[in-house]
Every structure is written in C-alpha cells, then in structure tokens.
N, CA, C and O of each residue as an XYZ file, in Angstrom:
728
protein
N       9.871     37.285    112.757
C      10.798     38.372    113.028
C      10.578     38.845    114.462
O       9.431     39.023    114.872
N      11.655     39.055    115.243
C      11.486     39.504    116.626
C      10.928     40.924    116.665
O      11.084     41.682    115.708
N      10.281     41.280    117.767
C       9.739     42.641    117.867
C      10.859     43.672    117.924
O      11.985     43.375    118.322
N      10.521     44.878    117.519
C      11.448     45.999    117.614
C      11.673     46.318    119.097
O      10.863     45.938    119.942
N      12.749     47.000    119.407
C      13.055     47.323    120.801
C      11.917     48.056    121.503
O      11.651     47.804    122.678
N      11.244     48.959    120.796
C      10.167     49.712    121.454
C       8.923     48.861    121.681
O       8.008     49.282    122.389
N       8.878     47.657    121.084
C       7.732     46.773    121.239
C       7.945     45.679    122.284
O       7.037     44.891    122.546
N       9.119     45.624    122.873
C       9.344     44.642    123.936
C       8.379     44.924    125.074
O       7.881     46.044    125.194
N       8.106     43.941    125.905
C       7.226     44.214    127.053
C       7.906     45.156    128.037
O       9.133     45.207    128.117
N       7.107     45.891    128.775
C       7.645     46.792    129.798
C       8.099     46.010    131.020
O       9.113     46.341    131.635
N       7.352     44.977    131.368
C       7.640     44.197    132.572
C       8.303     42.871    132.234
O       8.001     42.251    131.215
N       9.204     42.451    133.099
C       9.854     41.155    132.986
C       8.841     40.100    133.413
O       8.223     40.227    134.470
N       8.667     39.065    132.608
C       7.619     38.061    132.840
C       7.769     37.344    134.183
O       6.761     37.062    134.831
N       8.969     37.046    134.613
C       9.169     36.254    135.827
C       9.189     37.073    137.119
O       9.408     36.512    138.192
N       8.966     38.385    137.038
C       9.033     39.224    138.225
C       8.075     40.393    138.115
O       8.098     41.130    137.130
N       7.229     40.566    139.126
C       6.272     41.676    139.090
C       6.921     43.035    139.364
O       6.327     44.072    139.069
N       8.147     43.037    139.932
C       8.800     44.295    140.282
C       9.893     44.716    139.313
O      10.473     45.789    139.478
N      10.188     43.909    138.315
C      11.255     44.251    137.379
C      10.682     44.713    136.051
O       9.654     44.227    135.581
N      11.386     45.665    135.470
C      11.011     46.185    134.161
C      12.199     46.017    133.222
O      13.314     45.726    133.653
N      11.942     46.204    131.943
C      13.022     46.258    130.967
C      13.338     47.722    130.680
O      12.444     48.560    130.570
N      14.628     48.006    130.562
C      15.094     49.316    130.139
C      15.978     49.103    128.923
O      16.889     48.276    128.951
N      15.712     49.846    127.855
C      16.559     49.816    126.668
C      17.502     51.008    126.765
O      17.064     52.158    126.797
N      18.796     50.723    126.812
C      19.797     51.786    126.904
C      19.938     52.454    125.538
O      20.089     51.784    124.517
N      19.885     53.776    125.540
C      20.116     54.553    124.319
C      21.474     55.251    124.393
O      22.293     55.130    123.482
N      21.702     55.980    125.479
C      22.937     56.741    125.643
C      23.688     56.213    126.861
O      23.158     56.239    127.972
N      24.917     55.734    126.665
C      25.685     55.200    127.789
C      26.193     56.285    128.736
O      26.377     57.438    128.348
N      26.414     55.886    129.980
C      27.015     56.753    130.988
C      28.338     57.302    130.444
O      29.139     56.567    129.866
N      28.549     58.600    130.639
C      29.789     59.236    130.213
C      29.778     59.725    128.781
O      30.722     60.384    128.345
N      28.713     59.411    128.033
C      28.642     59.821    126.635
C      28.184     61.252    126.465
O      27.399     61.764    127.263
N      28.675     61.891    125.428
C      28.212     63.236    125.066
C      27.208     63.177    123.933
O      26.432     64.114    123.750
N      27.206     62.085    123.161
C      26.277     61.939    122.053
C      24.925     61.467    122.578
O      24.827     60.397    123.179
N      23.884     62.267    122.349
C      22.529     61.882    122.734
C      21.975     61.008    121.616
O      21.737     61.477    120.503
N      21.775     59.740    121.926
C      21.236     58.789    120.959
C      19.802     58.473    121.315
O      19.421     58.530    122.484
N      19.002     58.140    120.313
C      17.622     57.714    120.536
C      17.292     56.633    119.522
O      17.704     56.700    118.363
N      16.540     55.635    119.975
C      16.108     54.582    119.075
C      15.017     55.129    118.171
O      14.037     55.697    118.653
N      15.179     54.965    116.873
C      14.189     55.392    115.893
C      13.510     54.141    115.356
O      14.106     53.418    114.557
N      12.255     53.864    115.782
C      11.589     52.633    115.367
C      11.349     52.542    113.861
O      11.296     51.444    113.307
N      11.205     53.690    113.197
C      11.001     53.658    111.743
C      12.254     53.187    111.018
O      12.169     52.500    109.999
N      13.417     53.557    111.546
C      14.675     53.117    110.953
C      15.122     51.769    111.504
O      15.911     51.067    110.871
N      14.613     51.401    112.696
C      15.078     50.192    113.359
C      16.521     50.334    113.799
O      17.257     49.349    113.869
N      16.930     51.579    114.099
C      18.325     51.852    114.447
C      18.383     53.027    115.412
O      17.398     53.736    115.619
N      19.561     53.217    115.996
C      19.792     54.356    116.876
C      20.241     55.541    116.045
O      21.028     55.406    115.108
N      19.725     56.698    116.408
C      19.988     57.909    115.641
C      20.613     58.949    116.560
O      20.210     59.092    117.714
N      21.600     59.673    116.041
C      22.216     60.751    116.789
C      21.242     61.929    116.832
O      20.837     62.447    115.791
N      20.873     62.344    118.037
C      19.903     63.423    118.205
C      20.559     64.738    118.610
O      19.939     65.799    118.531
N      21.805     64.664    119.039
C      22.500     65.869    119.447
C      23.787     65.516    120.166
O      24.049     64.356    120.484
N      24.585     66.547    120.413
C      25.846     66.377    121.115
C      25.876     67.370    122.272
O      25.631     68.561    122.079
N      26.171     66.887    123.453
C      26.284     67.763    124.607
C      27.543     68.613    124.482
O      28.523     68.179    123.876
N      27.528     69.809    125.042
C      28.706     70.677    124.975
C      29.899     70.051    125.694
O      29.748     69.155    126.525
N      31.069     70.540    125.356
C      32.296     70.097    126.014
C      32.132     70.226    127.526
O      31.624     71.229    128.027
N      32.566     69.207    128.230
C      32.461     69.220    129.686
C      31.176     68.623    130.222
O      31.057     68.422    131.431
N      30.207     68.332    129.362
C      28.947     67.720    129.793
C      28.922     66.270    129.332
O      29.423     65.945    128.255
N      28.341     65.407    130.145
C      28.140     64.012    129.747
C      26.999     63.428    130.572
O      26.637     63.969    131.616
N      26.447     62.341    130.104
C      25.366     61.685    130.820
C      25.935     61.039    132.085
O      26.912     60.294    132.010
N      25.327     61.319    133.259
C      25.870     60.814    134.516
C      25.651     59.314    134.721
O      26.387     58.672    135.471
N      24.652     58.766    134.063
C      24.328     57.341    134.129
C      23.771     56.945    132.772
O      23.494     57.803    131.934
N      23.608     55.653    132.558
C      22.991     55.215    131.315
C      21.591     55.802    131.227
O      20.888     55.917    132.231
N      21.196     56.169    130.017
C      19.896     56.797    129.789
C      19.178     56.010    128.698
O      19.777     55.646    127.687
N      17.902     55.753    128.910
C      17.151     54.992    127.919
C      15.657     55.124    128.132
O      15.166     56.156    128.589
N      14.941     54.057    127.792
C      13.481     54.107    127.865
C      12.902     52.758    128.280
O      13.558     51.720    128.192
N      11.641     52.808    128.737
C      10.887     51.605    129.035
C      10.079     51.284    127.787
O       9.272     52.104    127.348
N      10.283     50.093    127.201
C       9.527     49.749    125.991
C       8.034     49.608    126.281
O       7.618     49.425    127.425
N       7.252     49.697    125.227
C       5.786     49.562    125.302
C       5.146     50.599    126.221
O       4.140     50.329    126.877
N       5.751     51.801    126.258
C       5.176     52.907    127.015
C       5.101     54.138    126.124
O       5.827     54.256    125.137
N       4.219     55.039    126.485
C       4.088     56.303    125.775
C       3.862     57.398    126.812
O       2.835     57.417    127.490
N       4.819     58.299    126.931
C       4.733     59.391    127.899
C       3.995     60.575    127.292
O       3.639     60.562    126.114
N       3.773     61.593    128.106
C       3.034     62.787    127.658
C       3.734     63.501    126.512
O       3.077     64.183    125.725
N       5.061     63.361    126.397
C       5.792     64.039    125.323
C       5.762     63.262    124.002
O       6.367     63.687    123.018
N       5.059     62.123    123.981
C       4.938     61.340    122.749
C       6.022     60.300    122.553
O       5.987     59.551    121.576
N       6.976     60.236    123.453
C       8.051     59.256    123.407
C       7.842     58.236    124.525
O       7.038     58.468    125.428
N       8.555     57.112    124.475
C       8.497     56.188    125.612
C       9.009     56.865    126.880
O       9.719     57.869    126.813
N       8.645     56.309    128.035
C       9.105     56.859    129.312
C      10.628     56.838    129.389
O      11.261     55.827    129.085
N      11.205     57.958    129.796
C      12.653     58.082    129.959
C      13.093     57.451    131.270
O      12.388     57.520    132.277
N      14.274     56.834    131.242
C      14.828     56.213    132.443
C      16.306     56.549    132.566
O      17.063     56.426    131.603
N      16.706     56.969    133.747
C      18.111     57.091    134.093
C      18.437     55.832    134.882
O      17.839     55.575    135.927
N      19.386     55.047    134.381
C      19.651     53.701    134.904
C      20.997     53.641    135.614
O      22.037     53.903    135.011
N      20.972     53.298    136.882
C      22.201     53.104    137.643
C      22.708     51.691    137.370
O      22.008     50.702    137.586
N      23.927     51.633    136.897
C      24.547     50.380    136.498
C      26.015     50.480    136.879
O      26.555     51.584    136.952
N      26.668     49.361    137.122
C      28.053     49.387    137.605
C      29.043     49.936    136.580
O      30.024     50.579    136.952
N      28.799     49.691    135.320
C      29.667     50.175    134.242
C      28.780     50.563    133.076
O      27.682     50.023    132.942
N      29.220     51.484    132.226
C      28.384     51.891    131.093
C      28.015     50.705    130.198
O      28.830     49.815    129.955
N      26.790     50.712    129.722
C      26.328     49.698    128.774
C      26.514     50.257    127.362
O      27.252     51.222    127.165
N      25.858     49.659    126.404
C      25.942     50.098    125.014
C      24.538     50.377    124.495
O      23.572     49.820    125.015
N      24.406     51.223    123.488
C      23.086     51.447    122.898
C      22.481     50.121    122.431
O      23.136     49.319    121.766
N      21.227     49.917    122.796
C      20.513     48.716    122.387
C      20.525     47.597    123.400
O      19.803     46.614    123.236
N      21.327     47.718    124.448
C      21.344     46.697    125.486
C      20.038     46.788    126.267
O      19.601     47.877    126.636
N      19.418     45.631    126.515
C      18.188     45.556    127.296
C      18.565     45.077    128.696
O      19.190     44.029    128.857
N      18.179     45.855    129.699
C      18.577     45.593    131.078
C      17.339     45.366    131.940
O      16.385     46.141    131.884
N      17.361     44.299    132.735
C      16.324     44.114    133.752
C      16.642     45.081    134.881
O      17.784     45.168    135.330
N      15.628     45.808    135.338
C      15.862     46.846    136.336
C      14.735     46.911    137.355
O      13.632     46.414    137.128
N      15.046     47.540    138.485
C      14.062     47.834    139.529
C      13.853     49.342    139.569
O      14.816     50.106    139.520
N      12.613     49.765    139.657
C      12.319     51.190    139.767
C      12.606     51.679    141.183
O      12.169     51.074    142.162
N      13.344     52.778    141.277
C      13.634     53.405    142.565
C      12.683     54.555    142.838
O      12.341     54.838    143.986
N      12.263     55.214    141.770
C      11.415     56.383    141.896
C      11.422     57.168    140.606
O      11.792     56.658    139.549
N      11.008     58.418    140.708
C      10.953     59.264    139.516
C      11.050     60.725    139.916
O      10.759     61.117    141.046
N      11.473     61.507    138.938
C      11.395     62.959    139.039
C      10.229     63.360    138.154
O      10.282     63.198    136.935
N       9.180     63.881    138.765
C       8.059     64.374    137.971
C       8.463     65.764    137.500
O       8.692     66.671    138.301
N       8.544     65.910    136.171
C       9.140     67.108    135.581
C       8.181     67.802    134.625
O       7.480     67.165    133.838
N       8.173     69.123    134.720
C       7.467     69.981    133.774
C       8.551     70.592    132.890
O       9.478     71.237    133.380
N       8.420     70.380    131.582
C       9.441     70.857    130.644
C       8.896     72.024    129.845
O       7.838     71.927    129.223
N       9.634     73.140    129.868
C       9.257     74.347    129.139
C      10.083     74.384    127.860
O      11.311     74.445    127.908
N       9.406     74.346    126.718
C      10.088     74.301    125.423
C      10.371     75.712    124.912
O       9.811     76.689    125.410
N      11.235     75.802    123.926
C      11.602     77.105    123.359
C      10.423     77.783    122.668
O      10.410     79.007    122.535
N       9.431     77.005    122.227
C       8.266     77.598    121.556
C       7.188     78.053    122.537
O       6.108     78.477    122.124
N       7.482     77.965    123.845
C       6.536     78.432    124.859
C       5.624     77.347    125.400
O       4.910     77.579    126.375
N       5.629     76.177    124.796
C       4.773     75.100    125.290
C       5.374     74.484    126.551
O       6.582     74.532    126.778
N       4.505     73.915    127.346
C       4.901     73.243    128.580
C       4.297     71.845    128.550
O       3.115     71.670    128.254
N       5.123     70.859    128.861
C       4.614     69.487    128.894
C       5.303     68.709    129.996
O       6.392     69.069    130.444
N       4.659     67.646    130.422
C       5.273     66.750    131.396
C       6.301     65.898    130.675
O       6.074     65.444    129.553
N       7.433     65.685    131.328
C       8.475     64.817    130.778
C       9.224     64.185    131.953
O      10.385     64.494    132.216
N       8.519     63.289    132.648
C       9.066     62.661    133.837
C      10.288     61.815    133.496
O      10.424     61.316    132.379
N      11.172     61.664    134.478
C      12.353     60.822    134.334
C      12.301     59.769    135.428
O      12.348     60.091    136.615
N      12.205     58.520    135.026
C      12.229     57.435    135.976
C      13.665     57.160    136.387
O      14.589     57.319    135.589
N      13.848     56.751    137.625
C      15.160     56.376    138.140
C      15.093     54.891    138.467
O      14.201     54.442    139.185
N      16.047     54.136    137.931
C      16.043     52.688    138.134
C      17.458     52.206    138.377
O      18.431     52.911    138.108
N      17.553     50.994    138.891
C      18.839     50.355    139.116
C      18.807     48.999    138.425
O      17.797     48.298    138.470
N      19.917     48.631    137.784
C      20.008     47.323    137.137
C      19.782     46.249    138.189
O      20.345     46.310    139.282
N      18.955     45.267    137.855
C      18.585     44.230    138.816
C      19.791     43.452    139.325
O      19.798     43.013    140.475
N      20.810     43.273    138.491
C      21.972     42.499    138.914
C      23.191     43.377    139.227
O      24.329     42.912    139.169
N      22.943     44.631    139.554
C      24.033     45.537    139.910
C      24.665     45.103    141.231
O      23.967     44.754    142.183
N      25.964     45.129    141.270
C      26.677     44.844    142.523
C      26.825     46.128    143.336
O      26.588     46.144    144.544
N      27.217     47.195    142.658
C      27.496     48.461    143.317
C      26.250     49.090    143.933
O      26.335     49.736    144.978
N      25.102     48.908    143.299
C      23.866     49.573    143.740
C      22.814     48.590    144.246
O      21.636     48.943    144.310
N      23.204     47.363    144.607
C      22.232     46.316    144.939
C      21.392     46.635    146.171
O      20.292     46.100    146.312
N      21.880     47.489    147.063
C      21.118     47.791    148.276
C      20.035     48.849    148.045
O      19.192     49.064    148.916
N      20.046     49.506    146.895
C      19.072     50.570    146.626
C      17.696     49.988    146.326
O      17.557     49.106    145.480
N      16.687     50.486    147.022
C      15.312     50.022    146.825
C      14.341     51.162    146.520
O      13.257     50.939    145.982
N      14.744     52.386    146.869
C      13.845     53.531    146.734
C      14.667     54.794    146.484
O      15.861     54.846    146.779
N      14.012     55.794    145.944
C      14.659     57.080    145.718
C      15.195     57.652    147.030
O      16.170     58.405    147.030
N      14.564     57.298    148.138
C      15.027     57.780    149.439
C      16.369     57.168    149.835
O      17.021     57.662    150.754
N      16.792     56.102    149.157
C      18.102     55.500    149.408
C      19.230     56.257    148.706
O      20.403     56.025    148.998
N      18.889     57.150    147.792
C      19.899     57.949    147.090
C      20.253     59.151    147.962
O      19.389     59.725    148.625
N      21.510     59.520    147.953
C      21.923     60.665    148.767
C      21.325     61.954    148.197
O      21.017     62.046    147.009
N      21.171     62.933    149.069
C      20.668     64.242    148.635
C      21.590     64.825    147.577
O      21.125     65.455    146.627
N      22.894     64.621    147.733
C      23.876     65.133    146.771
C      23.684     64.477    145.394
O      23.714     65.154    144.367
N      23.489     63.164    145.389
C      23.295     62.458    144.119
C      22.027     62.947    143.415
O      22.045     63.185    142.207
N      20.941     63.096    144.151
C      19.696     63.587    143.553
C      19.865     65.007    143.025
O      19.369     65.332    141.947
N      20.558     65.847    143.773
C      20.818     67.220    143.324
C      21.604     67.197    142.009
O      21.281     67.938    141.080
N      22.630     66.352    141.929
C      23.445     66.272    140.716
C      22.644     65.756    139.520
O      22.827     66.234    138.400
N      21.766     64.794    139.748
C      20.913     64.285    138.665
C      19.987     65.393    138.171
O      19.854     65.608    136.966
N      19.349     66.093    139.108
C      18.460     67.197    138.718
C      19.244     68.293    138.002
O      18.768     68.858    137.018
N      20.432     68.590    138.489
C      21.266     69.612    137.850
C      21.600     69.209    136.418
O      21.591     70.053    135.521
N      21.894     67.934    136.194
C      22.174     67.471    134.837
C      20.982     67.747    133.927
O      21.152     68.281    132.831
N      19.782     67.390    134.369
C      18.605     67.606    133.515
C      18.339     69.098    133.287
O      17.949     69.497    132.190
N      18.547     69.919    134.320
C      18.412     71.375    134.141
C      19.405     71.868    133.086
O      19.030     72.567    132.145
N      20.655     71.502    133.253
C      21.716     71.937    132.355
C      21.485     71.434    130.934
O      21.658     72.185    129.975
N      21.098     70.176    130.795
C      20.849     69.573    129.490
C      19.772     70.351    128.737
O      19.925     70.634    127.549
N      18.694     70.694    129.421
C      17.603     71.425    128.771
C      17.958     72.883    128.528
O      17.539     73.461    127.525
N      18.716     73.480    129.420
C      19.125     74.870    129.258
C      19.977     75.056    128.005
O      19.820     76.044    127.288
N      20.876     74.112    127.742
C      21.731     74.175    126.562
C      20.895     74.151    125.286
O      21.275     74.755    124.282
N      19.761     73.457    125.320
C      18.868     73.378    124.150
C      17.899     74.555    124.085
O      17.075     74.630    123.174
N      17.994     75.475    125.048
C      17.128     76.652    125.038
C      15.855     76.477    125.830
O      15.019     77.380    125.845
N      15.681     75.360    126.483
C      14.478     75.119    127.288
C      14.817     75.132    128.766
O      15.940     75.439    129.164
N      13.832     74.796    129.559
C      14.072     74.674    130.984
C      13.113     73.649    131.566
O      12.073     73.344    130.983
N      13.482     73.126    132.724
C      12.616     72.172    133.407
C      12.338     72.650    134.819
O      13.076     73.449    135.395
N      11.256     72.133    135.345
C      10.929     72.369    136.744
C      10.610     71.004    137.339
O       9.693     70.321    136.883
N      11.372     70.608    138.360
C      11.072     69.355    139.047
C       9.890     69.624    139.966
O       9.994     70.398    140.917
N       8.764     68.979    139.674
C       7.557     69.174    140.467
C       7.652     68.444    141.793
O       7.284     68.973    142.843
N       8.163     67.194    141.723
C       8.382     66.442    142.952
C       9.164     65.177    142.666
O       9.231     64.695    141.535
N       9.745     64.664    143.717
C      10.432     63.375    143.684
C       9.472     62.351    144.273
O       8.876     62.580    145.325
N       9.328     61.224    143.589
C       8.387     60.215    144.069
C       9.082     58.858    144.184
O      10.081     58.597    143.514
N       8.541     58.016    145.035
C       9.105     56.699    145.291
C       8.609     55.644    144.312
O       7.907     55.955    143.349
N       8.983     54.389    144.570
C       8.669     53.304    143.638
C       7.168     53.068    143.427
O       6.742     52.756    142.315
N       6.372     53.215    144.482
C       4.936     52.950    144.342
C       4.296     53.907    143.332
O       3.590     53.466    142.425
N       4.536     55.189    143.482
C       4.009     56.193    142.551
C       4.609     55.988    141.158
O       3.921     56.187    140.156
N       5.883     55.593    141.085
C       6.540     55.380    139.797
C       5.914     54.203    139.055
O       5.740     54.262    137.838
N       5.576     53.142    139.773
C       4.877     52.018    139.128
C       3.513     52.467    138.594
O       3.070     51.986    137.551
N       2.845     53.386    139.304
C       1.570     53.928    138.817
C       1.788     54.763    137.550
O       0.989     54.683    136.617
N       2.862     55.565    137.508
C       3.178     56.333    136.293
C       3.450     55.391    135.125
O       3.034     55.650    133.995
N       4.144     54.310    135.405
C       4.439     53.318    134.373
C       3.152     52.676    133.867
O       2.977     52.514    132.660
N       2.259     52.311    134.769
C       0.988     51.692    134.373
C       0.171     52.637    133.485
O      -0.455     52.195    132.522
N       0.177     53.941    133.807
C      -0.550     54.928    132.995
C       0.035     55.062    131.596
O      -0.685     55.353    130.641
N       1.331     54.852    131.479
C       2.016     55.061    130.199
C       2.085     53.810    129.329
O       2.486     53.887    128.168
N       1.701     52.662    129.875
C       1.805     51.435    129.086
C       0.816     51.443    127.935
O      -0.340     51.843    128.075
N       1.308     50.988    126.794
C       0.479     50.877    125.593
C       0.509     49.434    125.132
O       1.484     48.715    125.350
N      -0.556     49.029    124.502
C      -0.580     47.690    123.915
C       0.112     47.777    122.557
O      -0.305     48.518    121.667
N       1.154     47.016    122.433
C       1.883     46.981    121.168
C       1.548     45.675    120.478
O       1.815     44.606    121.027
N       0.962     45.735    119.274
C       0.595     44.498    118.598
C       1.817     43.641    118.289
O       2.870     44.144    117.896
N       1.652     42.347    118.474
C       2.720     41.409    118.162
C       2.755     41.181    116.662
O       1.712     40.942    116.054
N       3.937     41.249    116.047
C       4.013     41.041    114.601
C       3.557     39.638    114.236
O       3.813     38.681    114.966
N       2.884     39.525    113.110
C       2.417     38.218    112.637
C       3.611     37.346    112.279
O       4.613     37.824    111.747
N       3.487     36.068    112.579
C       4.588     35.134    112.302
C       4.631     34.778    110.841
O       5.490     34.004    110.419
C-alpha cells in the first residue's frame, strides 16, 4: 500500500533544492480543507467569510511537524489553482516566521513557508522572498492576519526570512515517518 500523503518524503529525491508540497486548499477557495491522516481524506475545517479567499494554493510539507503539532504550512505560488491532494515539486522562496495568539490566551509559533512550483511559467524567475514585491508580501501577511482575526485569534509576523533560513526551519521540522510494511 502506498504511503499516506503526510508520509511522503519532504525532499524530492533527484534535487537537493526541491521539496514536495501537498495542496489542501486551492487558490481562490473559501473552504479551508486539511488532510486528515486518520481518515485518509480531506476534511472541511472551516469556511472563510464572504469576500475572503486563499490568495494562493495552501498546503503542507509532508514528513514534517511544526510547533503547532501539524505539518509545516506552505503558501504555494502556482500558475493556476491546483486541487486538494495534488503533490507539487516546489522551490522554497522563504518564510514568514509567525507568532500566533490563540483565543485561549496561548501563543505558539506557526510559520508559513513561501514556495513556488518548480515548473511554474509565471513565477519561474523567483528564487527568494526578496524577489517578491513589497505589495505582494504585504497582501500575503494581511491575508494571514485577516484569516486569524476572523477566528478570534491574531498573528504577529516576527520576521521574513530567505531560502537558507527556510531550509533550516524545514530541517528542524522533519520527522522520520516509518515506511509501511509490504
């Protein structure tokens, strides 16, 4: 039996700079979807208010575990929206190191990695977070602020980091996922 989506490797075998991203919520969607490994399916986790939508595809890096107990989150720049469950080879551009304040008063790190699809035509020249316009970064941060505010929480962007630091964050979050017995 093939591994579950969350058990796929984080890195693409033929390239040291490419990672896999599993798309959960497509660009333009209002439904927040998340892969539930216990169900082996995507589950509806919430609906964004009218007028709000995901600015880019949103998903996770498999075989990782972030401070919030979920795989590392990724906002993926792609030429057209993908579908839930699509696995995309991507290059890391950077990350937003984020402190998330929950409604119960707890504070935790919940970084968001920024990546570009490896075979993107529209975004092929992007190599680093510094290649993104200030306006685009502001809009991405605004989306995450707004998304959390609607749920009663808030975020604080601690800093924007480039690909080198992002690869280090990825290395810290990687977990060994046992391969299922044949």
